C-alpha positions in Angstrom: -39.6 4.3 -19.0 -40.8 1.3 -17.1 -38.6 0.3 -14.1 -38.3 -3.5 -14.6 -35.7 -4.3 -12.0 -33.8 -2.6 -9.2 -30.4 -3.6 -7.6 -29.3 -1.9 -4.3 -25.7 -2.4 -3.1 -24.2 -1.1 0.1 -20.4 -0.7 -0.1 -17.5 0.3 2.1 -14.4 1.8 0.3 -11.3 2.1 2.4 -9.6 5.4 2.1 -5.8 5.9 1.5 -5.7 8.0 4.7 -8.4 9.2 7.1 -10.4 12.2 6.1 -10.8 14.5 9.1 -13.6 17.0 9.4 -15.6 18.8 12.2 -17.8 15.6 12.2 -15.0 13.3 13.1 -12.5 11.0 11.3 -13.5 8.7 8.4 -11.2 5.8 7.3 -13.8 4.0 5.2 -16.6 5.7 3.0 -19.9 3.9 3.2 -22.1 4.3 0.2 -25.3 2.8 -1.4 -25.5 2.4 -5.1 -28.8 1.8 -7.1 -29.2 0.3 -10.4 -32.4 0.8 -12.4 -33.1 -1.4 -15.5 -35.5 -0.9 -18.3 -35.7 -2.7 -21.6 -32.1 -4.0 -21.2 -30.7 -0.5 -20.4 -29.2 0.2 -17.0 -28.7 3.4 -15.1 -26.6 3.8 -11.9 -26.8 6.2 -9.1 -25.1 6.6 -5.6 -26.0 8.1 -2.2 -23.0 8.5 0.0 -24.1 9.7 3.5 -21.3 7.8 5.3 -21.4 5.1 8.0 -22.8 7.1 10.8 -25.5 9.9 10.9 -23.1 12.7 11.4 -23.2 14.8 8.2 -27.0 14.2 8.0 -29.6 12.1 9.8 -29.0 9.2 7.4 -26.3 6.6 7.4 -25.5 4.0 4.8 -27.1 1.1 6.8 -30.5 2.9 7.2 -30.3 4.2 3.6 -30.0 0.5 2.4 -33.1 -0.5 4.5 -35.2 2.4 3.3 -34.2 1.9 -0.3 -34.9 -1.8 -0.2 -38.1 -1.8 1.9 -39.9 1.5 1.1 -38.4 3.2 -2.1 -37.9 0.3 -4.3 -41.5 -1.1 -3.9 -42.8 2.2 -4.8 -40.9 2.4 -8.1 -40.7 -1.2 -9.4 -42.9 -1.9 -12.3 -43.9 1.8 -12.6 -43.4 4.1 -15.6 -41.9 7.4 -15.3 -41.7 10.0 -18.2 -39.3 12.4 -16.2 -37.4 13.0 -13.0 -40.4 15.1 -11.7 -42.8 12.0 -12.0 -40.3 10.0 -9.9 -39.9 12.7 -7.3 -43.7 13.0 -7.0 -43.9 9.2 -6.4 -41.4 9.6 -3.5 -42.9 12.8 -2.2 -44.7 11.1 0.8 -41.3 10.0 2.2 -40.0 12.6 4.6 -36.3 13.4 4.6 -34.2 10.4 3.5 -32.6 12.7 0.8 -29.6 10.5 0.0 -31.8 7.4 -0.3 -34.1 9.1 -2.7 -31.2 10.9 -4.5 -29.6 7.6 -5.4 -32.8 6.5 -7.3 -33.1 9.9 -8.9 -29.5 9.8 -10.1 -29.9 6.3 -11.5 -33.1 7.4 -13.3 -31.2 10.3 -15.1 -28.4 7.9 -16.1 -30.9 5.4 -17.4 -32.9 8.1 -19.2 -29.7 9.6 -21.0 -28.5 6.2 -21.9 -31.8 5.4 -23.5 -31.7 8.7 -25.3 -28.0 7.7 -26.4 -26.8 11.1 -25.1 -24.2 12.1 -22.4 -25.9 13.1 -19.2 -24.3 16.6 -19.2 -25.8 17.4 -22.6 -29.2 16.2 -21.4 -28.9 18.5 -18.4 -28.2 21.5 -20.6 -24.4 21.9 -19.7 -22.3 24.6 -21.5 -19.2 22.6 -21.9 -17.9 19.2 -20.9 -14.9 20.9 -19.2 -15.3 21.7 -15.5 -13.0 23.2 -12.9 -12.2 21.5 -9.7 -10.6 22.8 -6.5 -8.3 21.3 -4.0 -9.7 20.2 -0.7 -7.8 19.4 2.6 -9.0 18.0 5.9 -7.5 18.4 9.3 -3.9 17.4 9.4 -1.3 16.6 12.0 0.2 20.0 11.9 0.3 23.3 10.0 3.5 22.4 8.1 2.1 19.4 6.5 -0.9 21.4 5.4 1.3 24.1 4.0 3.2 21.5 2.1 0.0 20.1 0.7 -1.4 23.5 -0.4 2.0 24.2 -2.1 1.6 21.0 -4.1 -2.0 22.0 -5.2 -0.8 25.3 -6.2 1.9 23.7 -8.3 -0.6 21.4 -9.9 -2.7 24.4 -11.1 -5.6 24.4 -8.8 -7.6 27.5 -8.8 -8.7 27.5 -5.3 -8.1 25.7 -2.0 -10.8 24.5 0.6 -9.8 24.0 4.2 -11.7 22.0 6.8 -12.1 24.2 9.9 -13.1 23.1 13.4 -12.4 24.1 17.0 -8.7 23.6 17.6 -7.9 23.9 13.9 -9.3 27.3 13.1 -7.8 30.9 13.4 -4.2 29.8 14.0 -4.4 27.6 11.1 -5.7 30.0 8.7 -3.3 32.6 9.9 -0.4 30.3 9.2 -1.9 29.5 5.7 -2.5 33.0 4.6 0.9 34.1 5.7 2.4 31.5 3.4 0.0 31.9 0.5 -1.2 35.6 0.4 -2.7 35.5 -3.0 -4.3 31.9 -3.1 -8.0 31.7 -3.4 -9.0 30.0 -0.2 -12.4 29.3 1.7 -13.0 27.4 4.9 -15.5 24.7 5.5 -16.9 24.5 9.1 -19.4 21.6 8.7 -21.7 23.2 11.2 -19.1 23.3 14.1 -20.0 26.7 15.5 -22.8 28.9 16.9 -23.4 32.6 17.3 -21.6 32.3 20.6 -18.5 32.1 18.2 -19.3 35.5 16.6 -16.1 37.2 17.4 -14.0 34.4 16.1 -16.0 34.3 12.9 -15.7 38.0 12.4 -11.9 37.7 12.6 -12.1 35.7 9.5 -12.8 38.8 7.6 -9.3 39.6 7.9 -8.0 36.8 5.8 -9.7 37.5 2.5 -11.5 34.3 2.2 -13.8 33.5 -0.9 -16.5 32.3 1.5 -17.2 30.5 4.9 -18.9 27.3 4.2 -21.7 26.2 6.7 -20.5 27.8 9.9 -23.6 27.2 12.0 -26.1 24.4 12.6 -26.9 21.9 9.7 -30.5 22.8 9.6 -30.3 26.5 10.4 -31.2 29.5 8.2 -32.2 32.2 10.7 -28.8 32.4 12.6 -26.9 32.3 9.3 -28.9 35.4 8.2 -28.0 37.2 11.4 -24.3 36.2 11.0 -24.1 37.2 7.3 -25.3 40.7 8.2 -22.2 41.0 10.5 -19.7 39.6 8.1 -18.0 41.0 5.1 -16.9 37.5 3.9 -19.8 35.6 2.0 -21.5 32.7 3.7 -22.0 29.5 1.6 -24.7 27.1 2.7 -24.2 23.4 2.2 -25.9 21.2 4.8 -28.8 23.6 5.3 -29.9 23.4 1.7 -31.9 20.2 1.3 -34.6 21.4 -1.1 -35.7 24.2 -3.5 -37.8 25.5 -0.6 -34.9 25.7 1.7 -32.7 27.5 -1.0 -35.6 29.9 -1.7 -36.0 30.8 2.0 -32.3 31.1 2.5 -31.9 33.6 -0.3 -35.0 35.5 0.7 -33.8 36.2 4.2 -30.2 36.8 3.2 -28.6 33.8 4.9 -26.0 33.1 2.2 -24.3 34.5 -0.9 -23.2 31.2 -2.3 -24.9 27.8 -2.4 -23.1 24.4 -2.5 -25.2 21.9 -4.4 -24.7 18.2 -3.6 -27.0 15.8 -5.6 -27.3 13.3 -2.8 -28.0 15.9 -0.2 -30.9 17.5 -2.0 -32.5 14.2 -3.2 -31.1 13.9 -6.7 -30.5 15.7 -10.0 -34.1 16.7 -10.5 -33.9 18.7 -7.3 -30.4 19.9 -7.9 -31.6 21.4 -11.2 -34.4 23.3 -9.6 -32.2 24.7 -7.0 -29.5 25.6 -9.7 -32.1 27.4 -11.8 -33.6 29.4 -8.9 -30.2 30.4 -7.7 -29.3 31.7 -11.2 -32.4 33.6 -11.4 -31.7 35.3 -8.0 -28.1 35.8 -8.9 -26.7 33.5 -6.2 -23.7 31.6 -7.6 -23.3 27.9 -7.0 -20.7 25.1 -7.1 -20.9 21.3 -6.9 -20.1 19.7 -3.6 -18.9 16.1 -3.1 -19.1 13.4 -0.5 -16.1 11.3 -1.6 -18.2 9.3 -3.9 -16.9 6.5 -6.1 -16.6 7.1 -9.8 -20.3 6.6 -10.1 -21.4 9.5 -7.9 -18.5 11.6 -9.0 -19.5 11.3 -12.7 -23.0 12.6 -11.9 -21.3 15.5 -10.1 -19.0 16.3 -13.1 -22.2 16.4 -15.3 -23.9 18.9 -12.9 -20.7 21.1 -12.7 -21.2 21.8 -16.5 -24.2 24.0 -15.8 -24.1 27.7 -16.4 -24.4 28.9 -12.8 -21.5 26.9 -11.5 -19.2 29.9 -10.8 -16.6 28.3 -8.5 -14.3 25.3 -8.8 -16.3 22.2 -7.6 -15.3 19.4 -5.1 -14.4 16.8 -7.7 -11.5 14.6 -7.1 -9.4 12.0 -9.0 -9.8 8.5 -7.7 -6.2 8.5 -6.5 -6.8 11.4 -4.2 -8.7 9.2 -1.8 -8.7 5.6 -3.1 -6.3 3.0 -4.1 -9.1 1.3 -6.2 -12.5 2.6 -7.4 -15.6 0.7 -8.3 -15.0 1.1 -12.1 -12.1 -0.2 -14.2 -11.4 3.4 -15.5 -10.9 5.7 -12.6 -11.7 9.4 -12.4 -8.7 11.3 -13.7 -8.0 14.9 -14.6 -8.3 15.8 -18.3 -5.9 18.7 -17.5 -4.4 20.2 -14.3 -7.5 21.1 -12.0 -10.0 20.0 -14.8 -12.2 17.1 -15.5 -14.1 16.4 -18.6 -17.7 15.0 -18.6 -17.9 11.8 -20.6 -19.2 12.1 -24.1 -20.5 8.5 -23.9 -24.3 7.9 -23.1 -25.3 8.7 -19.5 -22.6 9.2 -17.0 -20.2 7.2 -19.3 -19.1 4.6 -16.6 -20.6 1.5 -14.8 -19.3 -0.5 -11.9 -17.1 -3.4 -12.6 -18.8 -6.5 -11.2 -15.6 -7.9 -9.7 -14.6 -4.6 -8.1 -18.2 -4.0 -6.8 -18.2 -7.5 -5.2 -15.0 -6.9 -3.5 -16.4 -3.8 -1.5 -20.0 -5.1 -1.1 -21.4 -5.4 2.4 -24.9 -6.3 1.5 -27.0 -6.2 -1.8 -30.5 -7.1 -3.0 -32.1 -7.3 -6.5 -35.8 -6.9 -7.0 
């Protein structure tokens, strides 16, 4: 396929309520969307790294610049037979995973639309039905969190993920577990701790958690391996896994027993597939994480969640969970309680509505 035109759009989507994590509080989600066009067919991708470089070293403003000034000129007018060809073209750019990932996602959407097949089938998904979990950030008090978890249980969610940071840690999980002794729960630390917090982290073994997600530094493997040796609870790595090489090293040294795959964080679907397949070979189960993407990014995540080594309910949310309005006319909705269905339409099955896209656009460029 020859890339004949590229559109890059930076958007800001207001949340219904702030999303609070160890990185801070977000009231708006900043994201960059990419459209690739070839022979009158279009494919869309999204890289959601937020408005400030807290989750990663990228932010939406720098992602837009890198996408416009560096990545797009490398791809425009070029032909790519596969995602690996596109990744090879971008291999000279260090880091900038979300920026590169948005183009890779758009390529896969474009490719599957040209093949007139759903993306999940192109990727080798086992079934269009995927399980999703409930995810709760830091709240005003324990009572409100307990009410929210009760609601998730009533809706049929198979597991609950709780954001975990200093001041919202052991006392919180103690209160939750006392109220919900049998609910599958894990905590997401978003790199908030160090080995100096070893005794507190070892205390978590008492609460029968499914996993502890990214307890230590965002780029660390060594300390996670040391920590995992002292914990009964499995460690899941998120921020630390940015490539197949990082995943391989993490598994080799015993730094984790689960891997969270976010297509934006690892640079796209091409790399996500490589990580998934390697983890499956090494018997390390995976699940798909999210970055509060619009329906565009969420649809890519749903397609990935159909893969065979996705063994835990993924972080995929209906539009109404965070947004009053999405970028597509048809929002992301449950197909059944705690489940989503990957689209049977070609590609990811959705495209931005031009009027809605314009409403949330901060800047855009078409080449």
